[in-house]
C-alpha positions in Angstrom: -17.0 198.7 -92.0 -19.8 196.6 -92.7 -20.7 199.0 -95.8 -17.1 198.4 -97.0 -17.3 194.8 -96.8 -20.4 194.8 -98.7 -19.0 197.0 -101.5 -16.1 194.4 -101.7 -18.1 191.7 -102.0 -20.4 192.9 -104.5 -17.3 194.2 -106.8 -16.2 190.6 -106.4 -19.4 189.2 -107.7 -19.4 191.6 -110.8 -15.9 190.9 -111.9 -16.6 187.0 -111.6 -20.0 187.3 -113.8 -18.2 189.7 -116.3 -15.4 187.4 -116.5 -17.6 184.3 -116.5 -19.8 186.0 -119.6 -16.5 187.0 -121.3 -14.5 183.5 -121.0 -17.4 181.7 -122.8 -18.0 184.3 -125.2 -14.8 184.5 -127.0 -13.9 180.7 -127.5 -11.3 180.1 -130.1 -13.0 176.9 -132.0 -16.8 176.2 -131.7 -18.0 172.8 -132.1 -21.4 171.4 -133.7 -22.3 168.1 -133.4 -21.6 166.9 -136.7 -18.1 168.7 -136.2 -17.7 166.7 -133.2 -18.7 163.4 -134.6 -16.2 163.8 -137.9 -13.4 164.2 -135.7 -14.3 161.5 -133.2 -14.5 159.2 -136.0 -11.1 160.2 -137.6 -9.0 160.6 -133.9 -10.9 159.1 -131.4 -8.7 156.4 -129.4 -11.4 154.2 -129.5 -11.9 154.3 -133.4 -8.4 153.8 -133.9 -8.2 150.7 -131.8 -10.9 149.2 -134.0 -9.1 150.3 -137.2 -6.1 149.0 -136.4 -7.8 145.5 -135.5 -9.7 145.8 -138.8 -6.3 146.5 -140.8 -4.9 143.5 -138.8 -7.2 141.5 -140.2 -7.2 142.7 -143.8 -3.3 142.1 -144.0 -3.8 138.4 -142.3 -6.2 137.8 -145.4 -3.9 139.2 -147.9 -1.1 136.8 -146.1 -3.3 133.8 -146.6 -4.0 134.4 -150.1 -0.3 135.0 -150.8 0.1 131.8 -149.1 -1.6 129.8 -151.8 0.2 131.0 -154.9 3.4 129.5 -155.8 6.1 130.1 -153.5 9.9 130.5 -155.1 12.9 129.4 -152.7 16.6 129.3 -153.7 19.3 128.0 -151.2 23.2 128.3 -152.6 26.1 126.6 -150.6 29.0 128.5 -152.5 32.0 126.3 -151.1 31.7 123.4 -148.4 34.9 121.3 -147.7 35.2 118.6 -145.2 38.4 116.1 -144.6 37.8 113.0 -142.4 39.7 110.0 -141.4 37.7 106.9 -140.6 38.0 103.2 -140.0 36.7 100.7 -142.2 35.6 97.6 -140.5 35.6 95.7 -143.7 38.9 95.8 -144.5 40.3 97.0 -141.0 42.1 99.9 -142.3 41.9 103.6 -141.6 40.8 105.7 -144.9 41.1 109.7 -145.2 38.3 110.9 -147.2 38.3 114.6 -148.5 35.4 116.4 -150.3 34.8 120.1 -151.9 31.4 120.9 -152.9 29.2 123.5 -154.4 25.4 123.3 -154.6 22.2 125.0 -155.4 18.7 124.2 -154.6 15.7 125.7 -156.6 12.1 124.6 -155.2 8.6 126.2 -156.9 6.1 125.1 -154.2 2.4 125.1 -155.1 -0.3 124.2 -152.7 -3.2 122.9 -153.6 -6.1 124.3 -151.8 -9.0 122.0 -153.0 -7.4 119.2 -151.8 -4.7 120.4 -149.1 -2.0 119.1 -150.9 1.4 120.4 -152.2 3.3 120.1 -155.4 6.9 120.9 -156.0 9.0 121.3 -158.6 12.6 120.8 -157.0 15.8 121.3 -158.8 19.3 120.4 -157.1 22.5 121.3 -159.2 26.0 120.6 -157.5 29.5 120.0 -158.2 31.7 118.2 -156.0 35.7 117.0 -155.7 36.1 113.9 -153.8 39.3 112.1 -152.8 39.4 108.6 -150.7 42.9 107.5 -150.0 41.3 103.8 -150.0 39.8 103.7 -153.4 43.2 105.3 -154.9 44.9 108.7 -155.1 42.7 110.1 -158.0 40.6 112.6 -157.4 36.9 112.5 -158.4 35.2 115.6 -159.8 31.9 115.7 -161.5 28.7 117.8 -162.1 25.2 116.5 -160.6 21.7 117.6 -161.5 18.6 116.2 -160.0 15.1 117.9 -161.5 12.1 116.3 -160.0 8.4 116.7 -159.2 7.1 115.9 -156.0 3.2 115.7 -154.7 2.3 115.4 -151.1 -1.6 114.9 -150.5 -2.7 113.9 -147.2 -6.0 111.8 -147.2 -8.9 110.8 -145.0 -8.5 114.1 -143.1 -9.9 117.4 -143.0 -8.7 120.2 -145.5 -6.6 122.7 -143.3 -6.0 124.9 -146.0 -9.6 125.7 -146.6 -10.4 125.9 -142.9 -7.6 128.2 -142.3 -8.4 130.2 -145.4 -12.5 130.4 -144.0 -11.1 131.5 -140.6 -9.2 134.2 -141.6 -12.3 135.7 -143.8 -14.5 135.4 -141.0 -12.1 137.2 -138.9 -12.0 140.1 -141.4 -15.6 139.9 -141.6 -16.0 140.1 -137.8 -13.3 143.0 -137.7 -15.7 145.0 -140.0 -18.2 144.4 -138.0 -16.9 145.8 -134.7 -15.8 148.7 -136.5 -19.1 149.3 -137.8 -20.7 148.7 -134.3 -17.8 150.9 -132.8 -18.7 153.9 -135.2 -22.5 153.6 -134.1 -21.3 153.6 -130.0 -19.2 156.2 -130.7 -21.8 158.5 -132.4 -23.6 157.7 -129.4 -21.0 158.6 -126.6 -19.9 161.5 -128.6 -23.7 162.6 -129.1 -24.0 162.1 -125.2 -20.9 163.8 -124.3 -21.6 166.8 -126.3 -24.9 167.6 -125.0 -23.7 167.1 -121.4 -20.9 169.6 -122.4 -23.8 171.7 -123.8 -25.9 171.1 -120.6 -23.4 172.2 -118.4 -22.7 175.4 -120.3 -26.1 176.3 -120.4 -26.1 175.3 -116.5 -23.7 178.0 -116.1 -25.3 180.3 -118.1 -28.4 180.1 -116.0 -26.5 180.3 -112.6 -25.2 183.6 -114.0 -28.5 184.9 -115.0 -29.8 184.0 -111.2 -26.9 185.6 -109.9 -27.7 188.9 -112.1 -31.1 188.7 -110.6 -30.1 188.3 -107.0 -27.9 191.1 -107.4 -31.1 193.3 -108.5 -32.9 192.1 -105.3 -30.0 192.8 -103.3 -29.6 196.2 -104.5 -33.4 196.5 -104.2 -33.5 195.4 -100.5 -30.4 197.6 -99.8 -31.9 200.8 -100.8 -35.1 200.0 -98.7 -32.9 199.1 -95.7 -30.9 202.2 -96.3 -34.5 204.1 -96.5 -35.6 202.6 -93.4 -38.8 200.7 -94.9 -37.0 197.1 -94.4 -35.3 195.3 -92.0 -31.8 194.6 -91.7 -32.4 191.0 -91.4 -33.7 191.1 -95.1 -30.4 192.7 -96.2 -28.6 189.8 -94.6 -30.6 187.2 -95.9 -29.9 188.8 -99.7 -26.3 188.7 -98.8 -26.7 185.0 -98.1 -28.7 184.6 -101.1 -25.9 186.5 -103.4 -23.0 184.6 -101.8 -24.7 181.0 -102.4 -25.7 182.2 -106.0 -21.6 183.0 -106.1 -20.9 179.4 -104.9 -23.2 178.1 -107.3 -21.5 179.8 -110.6 -18.4 178.4 -109.4 -19.6 175.0 -109.0 -21.2 175.4 -112.1 -17.8 176.7 -113.8 -15.8 173.7 -112.1 -18.4 171.0 -113.7 -18.4 172.7 -117.1 -14.6 172.5 -116.9 -14.4 168.9 -116.2 -17.0 168.1 -118.6 -14.9 169.7 -121.4 -11.7 167.6 -120.6 -13.6 164.5 -121.0 -15.3 165.5 -124.1 -11.5 166.6 -125.5 -10.3 163.4 -124.5 -13.2 161.4 -126.2 -12.5 163.3 -129.5 -8.9 162.8 -129.2 -8.2 166.4 -129.4 -5.8 168.3 -127.3 -6.9 169.0 -123.6 -5.3 172.7 -123.9 -7.9 173.4 -126.9 -10.0 176.2 -125.8 -13.4 175.0 -127.6 -17.3 176.0 -127.1 -20.4 174.0 -128.3 -23.3 175.1 -129.9 -26.4 173.3 -130.5 -30.2 173.2 -131.8 -32.2 171.5 -130.0 -35.5 172.9 -130.7 -38.5 170.3 -130.2 -39.3 168.5 -133.6 -41.3 165.7 -133.2 -40.4 162.4 -135.2 -42.9 160.0 -135.9 -41.3 156.4 -135.5 -42.9 153.2 -136.3 -42.2 150.5 -133.9 -43.3 147.3 -136.4 -40.4 149.1 -139.0 -38.1 149.4 -136.0 -38.2 145.6 -135.0 -38.1 144.2 -138.4 -35.2 146.1 -139.7 -33.4 145.6 -136.4 -33.9 141.8 -136.5 -32.9 141.7 -140.2 -29.7 144.0 -140.2 -28.5 144.2 -136.9 -24.7 143.3 -136.9 -24.4 141.4 -133.5 -26.7 138.5 -135.1 -24.2 138.2 -138.0 -21.2 138.4 -135.1 -23.3 135.2 -133.3 -23.4 133.6 -136.4 -19.7 134.0 -137.2 -18.9 133.0 -133.4 -21.0 129.7 -134.3 -19.3 128.8 -137.4 -15.9 129.3 -135.6 -17.0 127.0 -132.6 -17.8 124.2 -135.5 -14.8 124.6 -137.4 -13.0 124.0 -133.7 -15.3 121.2 -133.5 -13.8 119.7 -136.8 -10.4 120.1 -135.6 -10.9 118.4 -132.2 -12.4 115.8 -133.9 -9.3 115.2 -136.0 -7.1 114.5 -132.7 -5.6 111.4 -132.9 -7.3 110.3 -136.0 -6.8 108.0 -138.6 -5.2 109.4 -141.4 -2.7 108.9 -144.2 -0.2 110.5 -146.8 0.6 109.8 -150.2 3.9 110.9 -151.8 5.2 110.8 -155.3 7.9 111.7 -156.6 9.3 111.6 -160.3 12.2 113.2 -162.0 15.7 112.5 -163.7 19.0 112.7 -162.5 22.2 113.6 -164.5 25.5 112.9 -163.4 29.0 113.8 -165.7 32.6 115.3 -165.1 31.7 117.3 -168.1 28.6 119.8 -167.7 27.7 119.6 -171.6 27.3 116.2 -171.1 25.2 116.2 -167.7 22.1 114.6 -169.4 23.9 112.3 -171.9 23.0 109.2 -169.7 20.0 110.3 -167.3 19.0 108.2 -164.4 15.1 108.3 -163.6 14.3 109.3 -160.0 11.2 107.5 -158.8 9.7 107.3 -155.4 6.0 106.2 -154.4 5.0 106.0 -150.9 1.6 105.5 -148.9 1.5 106.0 -145.0 -1.1 105.5 -142.4 -1.7 106.9 -138.9 -3.4 104.8 -136.9 -4.4 105.8 -133.1 -4.4 103.0 -130.9 -5.6 104.1 -127.2 -6.1 108.0 -125.9 -7.8 107.4 -122.6 -10.7 108.8 -123.8 -9.2 112.2 -124.3 -10.5 112.7 -127.8 -14.1 112.0 -126.7 -14.1 114.2 -124.0 -12.7 117.1 -125.8 -15.1 116.5 -128.6 -18.3 116.7 -126.1 -16.7 119.8 -124.5 -16.7 121.4 -127.9 -20.3 120.2 -128.5 -21.3 122.0 -125.1 -19.8 125.4 -126.3 -21.8 125.2 -129.8 -24.9 124.6 -127.8 -24.0 127.7 -125.5 -23.5 129.6 -128.7 -26.6 128.7 -130.6 -28.4 129.8 -127.0 -26.6 133.0 -127.2 -27.4 133.2 -130.7 -31.2 133.3 -129.8 -30.8 135.3 -126.9 -29.6 138.0 -129.2 -32.2 138.3 -131.0 -34.5 138.7 -128.4 -32.0 141.2 -126.9 -32.8 143.2 -129.8 -36.3 143.1 -129.3 -36.2 144.4 -126.0 -33.9 147.1 -126.7 -35.9 148.7 -129.5 -39.1 148.3 -127.5 -37.5 149.9 -124.7 -36.0 152.7 -126.8 -39.5 153.3 -128.6 -41.1 153.4 -124.8 -38.4 155.6 -123.5 -39.1 158.1 -126.5 -42.8 158.1 -126.0 -42.3 158.9 -122.5 -39.7 161.7 -123.1 -42.2 163.4 -125.6 -44.7 164.0 -122.8 -42.1 164.9 -120.3 -41.2 167.7 -122.7 -44.5 169.2 -122.5 -44.6 169.1 -118.8 -41.3 170.5 -118.3 -42.3 173.2 -121.3 -45.1 174.4 -119.1 -43.1 174.0 -115.7 -40.5 176.7 -116.8 -43.4 179.1 -118.3 -45.2 178.7 -114.9 -42.1 179.3 -112.9 -41.0 182.1 -115.1 -44.5 184.0 -114.3 -44.3 183.1 -110.9 -40.8 184.6 -110.3 -42.0 187.8 -112.2 -45.3 188.2 -110.1 -43.4 187.6 -106.6 -40.2 189.7 -107.8 -42.8 192.5 -107.6 -44.1 191.4 -104.8 -40.5 191.6 -103.2 -40.0 195.2 -104.8 -43.5 196.1 -102.9 -42.1 194.9 -99.3 -45.0 192.2 -99.6 -42.2 189.0 -99.9 -39.0 188.0 -97.9 -35.4 187.5 -99.9 -35.6 184.1 -98.5 -38.9 183.3 -100.2 -37.6 185.1 -103.3 -34.6 183.0 -103.3 -36.8 179.9 -103.1 -38.8 181.2 -106.5 -35.3 181.9 -108.3 -34.1 178.5 -107.2 -37.4 177.1 -108.7 -36.9 179.0 -112.1 -33.7 177.8 -112.6 -34.5 174.1 -111.9 -37.2 174.5 -114.6 -35.0 175.9 -116.8 -32.6 172.9 -116.7 -35.5 170.6 -116.4 -36.8 171.4 -120.1 -33.3 171.8 -121.7 -32.5 168.2 -120.2 -35.9 167.1 -121.6 -35.3 168.2 -124.8 -31.8 166.5 -124.7 -33.4 163.2 -123.6 -35.4 163.3 -126.5 -32.6 164.0 -128.7 -30.4 161.3 -127.2 -33.6 158.7 -127.1 -34.0 159.5 -131.3 -30.3 158.4 -131.6 -30.8 155.1 -129.3 -33.7 154.2 -131.8 -31.5 154.8 -134.7 -28.6 152.6 -133.2 -30.8 150.0 -132.2 -33.0 149.7 -135.3 -30.3 150.6 -137.9 -33.2 153.1 -139.3 -33.1 156.8 -139.0 -36.6 158.1 -138.5 -35.5 161.6 -139.0 -34.3 161.3 -142.3 -36.2 158.2 -142.9 -33.4 156.4 -144.3 -31.6 153.1 -143.4 -28.0 153.4 -141.7 -26.8 150.0 -142.3 -23.1 150.1 -142.9 -21.3 148.9 -145.9 -19.4 145.9 -144.8 -17.8 145.3 -148.5 -16.0 148.7 -148.2 -14.8 148.4 -145.0 -12.8 144.9 -146.1 
């Protein structure tokens, strides 16, 4: 019965291993890091979000620019009719009035960006038929046309048009900066997830390899037990090692499947797509110049410009705040001609000038200190923005230095992990021979196998961390030391 149980257990292990190998040898689509990055830049939900924000800012700037051009408006009332009966107090009689009217108004409005004024050309054309019982029973019919220019010009205040235009331009620039920063962050995130998925794949392969080794050792001890040259306890320990290996393979498969789902979601591809990742992470040492990295990062990091934009926006808000309850004025000028006649062809035979000039002032008296308090609050915000601007510069330098130190440390970790893996491999091979000769227990051999698996994964992880360290240095300094070139994005093309 025990022999039958062992046979079934061994058969399950073999089927599991074979299925594990085949399921990861014939994937439908192979992903390299470059392919994954290309897909993520196009389909990633995060990239789509910042792309939508960038497009929104583009359209707002177009709208603001369009608002500064001449605006044409036409208002038409084809027919209106009114009939009222009113009491005339002067003559103490009731009077019936009846009016039929048609009119149209055409306006060309031109904002003046440099002065924040508005110049309008307005033409009002109408025809009316009026009847008043008080005057006579005759009906008065006439055409009327009023053509005039109007200028409205605020004075003693800030230029709201230019400030609004400046605001949308800064908003577009900030959106372009966010887009460029997000591209770098997506590159980092995709690379991390790509190598994590690759690590999980190799972990499964290493676990499968370990399971094969334990299967071989199981067969060795089984033959020895059957030949009576080894204790049965050794066979039981080999069975435990094989069962643990089986469990480790299953655990590695679950972790790999979870990593695949996260990777697909990050790239924005279907969760049901069958993928496989391939990577070449051979160690090629890349020289990194800390001084060059620091200088390039301080000069070109986009976060610095973002802090400048935030400071400019805060100062613009201070201008708006200072205009609360302000002393300001307005100049209004109107000049045109009015023509009225019963005959349309004689409309302007006897025109009348239409002139209007006015200047008005708004004089604040007392606001209980509201304006002063709001100005102080905004001045505090500006001080805070200046502090954050200085701190951003320090953070950039700190980040570059930390990335550089981590890179140096990772280089030494690779050498250590490489030696440890070689030693673990040699140790396992030596002890495997001792095991075959009966000089080592199954438990001890299992420990050496676990040590070999750990060292292989440690070396793989050291190689991956070095690649991630190079990427972090590129993002921190905006300089690619592998290609020895700048990675500064072209913001004008994004706009």
